[in-house]
Structures are given as C-alpha cells and as structure tokens.
C-alpha positions, -999 to +999 in steps of 0.1 A: -564-445-714-550-476-699-520-499-704-491-500-730-483-526-756-450-534-737-470-542-703-497-561-718-501-599-733-530-610-751-535-641-733-537-624-700-574-614-702-607-631-712-627-609-736-660-603-739-664-595-777-697-576-786-711-571-818-738-547-817-752-524-841-756-490-830-794-472-828-792-436-828-754-437-822-755-456-793-746-493-782-767-494-749-782-529-751-745-546-749-719-527-752-729-503-718-733-532-698-704-552-709-681-522-701-698-520-668-691-557-661-656-554-673-650-527-646-665-542-618-644-558-591-657-591-603-648-588-640-615-576-631-609-607-607-616-628-636-597-606-660-621-596-683-617-572-713-640-557-737-641-555-777-669-534-789-675-543-823-697-528-850-704-538-886-691-504-900-668-488-874-635-495-858-633-518-829-630-501-793-612-520-768-616-515-728-599-527-698-614-521-665-642-502-682-612-475-696-601-473-735-568-485-742-541-466-756-537-466-794-504-490-791-525-515-772-554-510-792-534-524-823-522-555-806-558-564-795-570-559-833-554-592-835-579-608-810-608-589-831-595-598-864-610-634-857-644-620-847-670-610-874-694-584-870-720-586-896-747-557-899-775-578-886-757-590-859-762-588-822-742-610-801-716-614-769-690-640-775-667-651-744-630-656-755-609-675-731-574-672-721-565-699-748-580-676-773-607-701-782-647-687-783-661-707-751-696-693-756-720-670-776-752-655-767-772-643-797-795-612-793-791-613-753-765-599-727-756-627-705-767-628-669-735-618-651-739-646-626-740-674-652-711-658-672-691-656-638-702-694-634-692-704-666-657-686-663-654-700-626-657-737-643-630-733-667-596-752-657-573-722-660-598-699-639-600-731-612-564-730-609-560-691-606-585-694-577-567-723-563-532-707-564-549-676-550-562-696-518-525-712-513 
C-alpha cells in the first residue's frame, strides 16, 4: 500500500479511469495493461494513477502500480464518483489535473505512445516539462 490521504492531493495526478467487466474474475484486457503503464517510469513521470472500475464492485485505486491505503481510497472515491461504469461498458477515460475527462477510448486500450503524446500536449504538462528543463 502506498501514500496516505494526508500526503496526497487529488489534483496532483492524471487518472486513467478504466471500466472493464471481469471475465472469469480477471480484468486482463484494460486493467492489467493500465496498471503496468502507471507503474512505468514514463507513467510516473506524467503522474498517472489508475482507477479500476466494474459495474458491480468497489473501485480499486493504484499509484505507481501499487494499491493505495484505505484512507487514500476514500479520497479517491470522489474522483471515481463522477465516472459511471455500466454492465456492458469497457472503456478508458483520461482525467486531467483539472478533473475533466480529456479523452475516452471505447472497447480498446490506448496505445502508450498516443496516450503520452496527448498528455504531453496538455498545457499543464507542457509547463511541467518547461519548468523541469529550467
């Protein structure tokens, strides 16, 4: 488990909100690749976190690929509350630092290169990169 609610700010991360219905108890099509992506160096550099949703279960939250503490999960439920996951849905939302949905991919997991290019084109991300280079 990582992070506590005291050290965490919701607007410090971009979220991949993944709605995937389990098949034989697994969410291998979207959740597993998303978990690997947010734990990668490129995902961490872009401050990605994962919200894994199903129509019937409690959401799961991952930072750096690790499940978060219960206190932090309570905070993150506010982000997940705005994301609906219906029994027939399979999609990935990219939620920006401002809390708005930037892109939705239906029935397909986004290519990491395209996802990173989209994030890198966002004004806040461009500012992050510029500030880091200064």
